[in-house]
N, C-alpha and C positions, 0 to 999 in steps of 0.2 A: 504494500500500500503505499504510494506516493503523497507525502503530506505537503500541505500549501507552501509551506517554506522551501522544500524541495524544487518545485514547481517553479518558483518565483527566480530561485538562484542557478536555473538551468541555463547554459549557454545555448546560443541557437544552433550550434553545430550537434548538438546532443540531441537536437529534435529532427533534425534533416539527416537522412541516411540515404547513402547512393548504393544501390545493389543493381545486381547484372541479372537478368531473368525476362520471362514472359510475364508481363504486369498482370493477367487474368489468374495464374496460377501463385503469383506471389501475394497478389491480395488476398486469396481464399486461403491460402498457407499461414499468412498473418494476422487473419480475421480482422482487416482493418474496415472500418465504419462506411468509407467511401472510396471511389474509384473514379479518377478523371479519364474520361472518355476523348481521344482526339478526333472529333466528329466533322462530318460535313453539315452544311448548313440546314440541310433537310432533317438531319438525326435521323434518319433512316436507315442509316448501315452503309459500309464500304469495305474497304480492306484495312490492314494491319493491324492497329489498337481496336480500330472501331469495328472491323469485322468479327475481331476476337471476343471483344464484350456482347456482341449480337449474336455470337453462336453460344458463348455461354450461357447466355438468357434463354435462349431457344432451346437447350437443353433442359435448363430449371422449369420454364414455363411448359414445356412439351408439345410446344408449336413455335415454328419459325416466323410467324406473323403477329404472336400475342405480344412479343415485346415492342413492336412498331404500334401496335393497337395502344397499348398501355403508353406510350409516348404519346400517343394523340390525344388521348381521354385527359393526361395530366397537364399537358401544355397547350394543347387546342382547345380542350373543351368539348370537341367535336371529333369523334373518331372517323368521320366519314371524309374529312378533306383530303385530297389527294397529297400522295406521296412526296410530290416534289414541292410542297410549301415550304416556304423557307421559315424555319422556326429560330434559327440563332445567327445572328451576322457574326462576322468575323471580328473577333477581339472579344468576342461576348460569351457568357457561359448560362446554361440553363441545369437544372436540377431535376429529377425524377426519382421517385421512392419505391423501393421494394417493399412488399409485404410478406414478411417471412412465412407467413401462411399459407402463401401460394405455391412455394417451393422450398427448396433445402435452404438452410440456415447459415451456412458455411460461406455463404456469397456475401457481398456487402449489401447495405442498407439502401444507400444512395449510389446514384450514378448522376457524377457532374459531367455534362456534353459542354466541351469548349471548342470553338471554330479558331482554327490558326490560320493566317495567311500563307499565301504561298511565295517563296521566296526569289525576288528579283534583283537584290543587293541593294536596293534603296533603304531609306531610312524609315520610309513610313510604314513597309511590311515589319521591320525591327520594332518600331514603336506600338504597332498592332500586337504582335506576338506578345510583348510585355504586357499589354492590356487585356491579354488572355488571363495571364496569371493573376493580375489584380483582380479580374472577374470572378476568378476561381475562389482566391483568398476571401473576398467579399460574401459569396455564398458559404463558404465555410463559417464564417463569422455570423451570419444570420442562421444559420441552424445549429442549436446549441447543443445537440447530441453527436456532433459528429466530432470524435476525437483522434481518429488516425486517418491518414489519405494516402493513397497510391497515385503517383502522377507519372505519366508518361513523357517523352520528350517532346512536346507539340511540334509539328511541321516538319521535323527532321525526317521523315520519310518520304512518302510521294510528293509532299509539298517543295521539297527541296533545300531547306534550311540546312547548313553546314553542322554535322551534329556539335562541333565545339561552341560555335555560336550560340546554339539552341540552347544547348546545356547552359552556358553561362547565364544567359537570359533567364531562364527558369529558377536558377538556383540564386542569382541574386535576386529576382521580384520576390521570390515567396522567402528569402532570408530577410530583406528590407522590410517586407510586411511583418513577419514576426516579431522584428525587431520595434517597430510602431508599435505592435499589441503590447509588448512587454512593458513599454515607456508608459503608454498613454490607455492600455486596456486590458488590465491583469486578470480580468475574468477569463477573455477569450484566451489569453495566452495561456494559463492555468490547464485549460481545458483539453490543448492540444498537446498528445501524448506523442505521437511521430507522425512525420511525414516522409513516404520513400519516394525517391526520385528513381523510377526503375528505368533501366538502360538495356535496349535490346538491340546488340550491335555484336558480330562476330569477328571483325577484326580489332586485333590486339592492339595495334598502334591508335585507333580510335580512342579505345577504351584507356590507353596510357595517357592521351592527351586532355581527355576528359577528367582523370584523376588529377592530371597537374593543375587543372583548372579549378579541381576542387580544394587542394591545398594551398593554392594561392588565397583562395578566398575565405580557408577555414581561419586563418590568421584573424581577418577582420571580422570574421562570425565570433569568435572567442573574445575579442576587443569589443564587440557590440559597436561596429562602424556600420553605418550606411554605405552601399557600395554602387558604383557604377557598373553598367555590362559593357560599354565599350569605350577604347581609347580614343583621345582627341584625332587620332589619324583614322582610326576605323570611322568615326562620324562623318568626318570631313568626305572620305572616300565615299560613303552612302549617301550623302546629302549631292555630291557630283552627279552618281548613278540614278538618284531620284530624279533631278532636274533633268536630264539627259532623255532618261525613258518618259517621264509624264507631265514636262511642263507643256507639250504642245497639245497632248493629245486630252490632257486631263484638267489642266489650270489656263488654257488657251494664251500661253505665254510663247511667242513666235521669235522669230529670228534676234532681233536686238535685245529682247528683255531677257530671251532664254541664255544667249551667249554671256551677258553681262551678269547673270546668276551664276552661270555655272564658272565665268572668273572669279568671282567672288569666293564660291566655294572651293575652287582649286586654289587659288593663291594662298589662302589660309595654310596650306600643307609646305609653304616656303619659308615660314617663319618658325624655323625648326627650334632653336630654343625654347620658345614659348610652346610650341605643340610637345616637345619632348619633357619639359617640366610640368607639364598639366597632365600627359599619360603616366608618367612615374607617379605622380600624386594621387591620380586616381586608384591606382594599384592598392594604395592605403585608404581607400574608401573616400565616399560622396564629401563629406566634410571637408577632408583634408585636401581635395581638390580645389574645393571654394575658398579655402583661407589661402592657398597658394596663390590663386587668382587674385585675391586681395591684396597679398604681398607684392606679387608681381606689378599691380596697378601704382602701387606706391613706388616703388623702386623704378618704374618706366617714367613716372613724374619727376623723378629726382635726377633722372640721367642729365637732362637738359640744364636744370638749376645747379648741378655739380661742375658742370665745364663752364657756366657761367662766372662762379666763384672762382674756379681755378683761374680762368683769365683776368679776373677782376683783382685776384690777390697778388699784391706788389712781390712778394716772397718767390712767387713762381714766375715774374718776369725773367731773371736770369736763364732759367730753364728753356723757355719761350723764344727769347730773343735770338733771331737768327734763323729759326726753325719754324715760324708762325706758320707758314702755309702748310706743312706737315702736321701740325697740331690742329689748325683749322679744318682741314679735311678729315683726322679721324674724328672729330668733335662732331663735323658735320655729317658723316656716315653714319656715325652710330645713333646719332639724334633722329636721322632722318628715317633708319631702321625702325627704330622703338613707334614712332609718329606714324609710320604706315602700317605696323603691326595694329596700332590701336584704330586708326582711321577705317582700316578693311574689315575689323572686326565689327565696328558701330555700322559700317556699311550693311554688314551681313543680317546684323540686327533689324535693320529697317526692311532690308530687300528680299532677306530670307526666312521672314518671321513666320511664313505659312508652314515650314517645314522643321524649324527650330522649337524645341519644346518652350513655353512660355517661362519666364521668371517666377519663381516659387515666392519671393519676397522684394514686392516694389519698393520699399525704403532701400534695400540693400544697391538695387540698380541704381537708384537715383545719387545714392552717395558714391558709388564707381564713376557715374557718369561726371560728377563735381571733381573728382581726381583726373579723369581724362580729359576734361577741359583744362585743368591746370598745366598736366602735361604738354597740351597745346600752346597755352599762354606761355610756358617757359621756354619751349622750343620755337618760337615765335621770337621772344626777346634773345634768345641765342643765334638764330639767324640774322635779327638784324644789326646784332653786335659785331657778327663775323663780315656781314657785306659791308658795313661801315668802314671797318678796318681795311678789308680788301680794297676798298674805294679810296682808301687814305683820309677816312674822316674819322677823326679820333672822338669816341663818345665813352659815357660812362654807363654802369648798369642802370641808372634810374632813368636815363634817357630813353633806353633800349625798353626798359619797363614801360615806359610813357608811350611807346610806338605801338607795343602788343597791344596793353590794354587799352588806350585811348585812341590810337592810330596818329598820333602826333609825331611828325618827323623833326629831325634836327634841321638847322639852318645850314646851308651850304649844300644839301642834298638835291642831286640831279636825276631824274628817272630815268636812269639808266636800266640795261636789261635784267640785272640780277636785283635791283631794287622792284622794279616792276612786278619780277617774279615773286619776291618776298610778298608784295603787297598783294596779288592775286591768290597768294597761299592763304595769308590771312583772313581775306574777304571769304574764301571757300570754307574755312574752318569755322568760321562765325555762322555761316549759313548752316551748315552741315549739323552743328551744336544747336542751333536755333529750331530746326527741324527735328531733331531726335528729342528737344525738351517739349516740343508742341506734341509730338507724338507720344510721347510717356505719358504727359499729365490729361491727354483725351483718353488714353486707356485705361489710366487709372479712376478718371472720373466717372467712366462707365461702368468700372467694376464696382465703385462706389454708389452709382446710383443703384444696380442690382443688388447689392447688398441692403441698401435702404428699402428698397420696395420687398424685398423679401422678409425682412423684420417688420414692416408694416404689414405684410400678408399675415405674419405669424402673430401680431399684435392683435 
């Protein structure tokens, strides 16, 4: 008998167990409360896990059509509806209950039918698969007598998902939900005794890769860290495939818009330090990746500011004199690089918003935007300072700040090509951030309006 304290102290990895075998046999042997069926949208049977569960129910009910009639009766309320009726959409799950009096009692009480997406390499199908597991766990929460669960790796068979990726999505999605329950819904967490992820695959190299994924995630599960199921590079590749395949036929974005969106998604992979740091942080969990993004934002803001201080610091003059051009080139390249990283990221937030996951915290987004804008201000201070020195106009730090913030130029400045480029860049940055702030506040006000209306309805 497991007491309440033991339930609370359990780690997530003690609840989730990875096993190899036939899911129907394992569910019967381990006497789980519920089994997940990787079903088609009609829920009327198919191949793989779907076919095996329907075959098992036909044996129990002594009639191959009885299980379909039971599904229709419980979900449609009308057993005469045609078999090809859509009963569950991709990313969703539905539950049917077995009455033990109708057959053998050594099989599950509940069957949770979940419809996964077909794999096309894009981000949408990956997010849909994650929603499958979210729907499954929501059903588990709503049915208080479900204590154990057998789950296949959805969409990894005929639907074409790479087994390793499909497994990682399953493991991370279920683990994150258990962690959420442990922190905020102890009643549900205490109830769950075991969740079996059942792998049916004959190739040893595939099983080894799956176990490698589990071992990587196990540390995070023990430390109770929320995880991510894709690295930065995997996400960007998925965005590119999504845009290439579906922008024209689903979203009606044609040549110019499609190519611009593809450019934004692709160019992010060329900012190697940022992508690498985020990917490595992501292996330690969702929280670490977001903390690293915040730290990275502050560091990028400070890079141009540090260069400004170095050029303004009198003690640095002996090291700079005679090598000004070399120092100016290094300062300019590093600053342009981090600013382009930020600008392309912000443009992606605007023009790829339909395929990016929405921000979970508007306040955090707003604060990061402020730091991004400070980075642009300091960057323009540095550019103006460098251009003035290249043009033999001696200025101080405050004069450069006046230009970046107020647009005030120094005496004797002629509109050379360098100054013209600097002025155009400053105007473009101000326009970009103006558009970003307007978009942010419009989206946030819509959310507040929705929440207010919802509160009024409840009142």
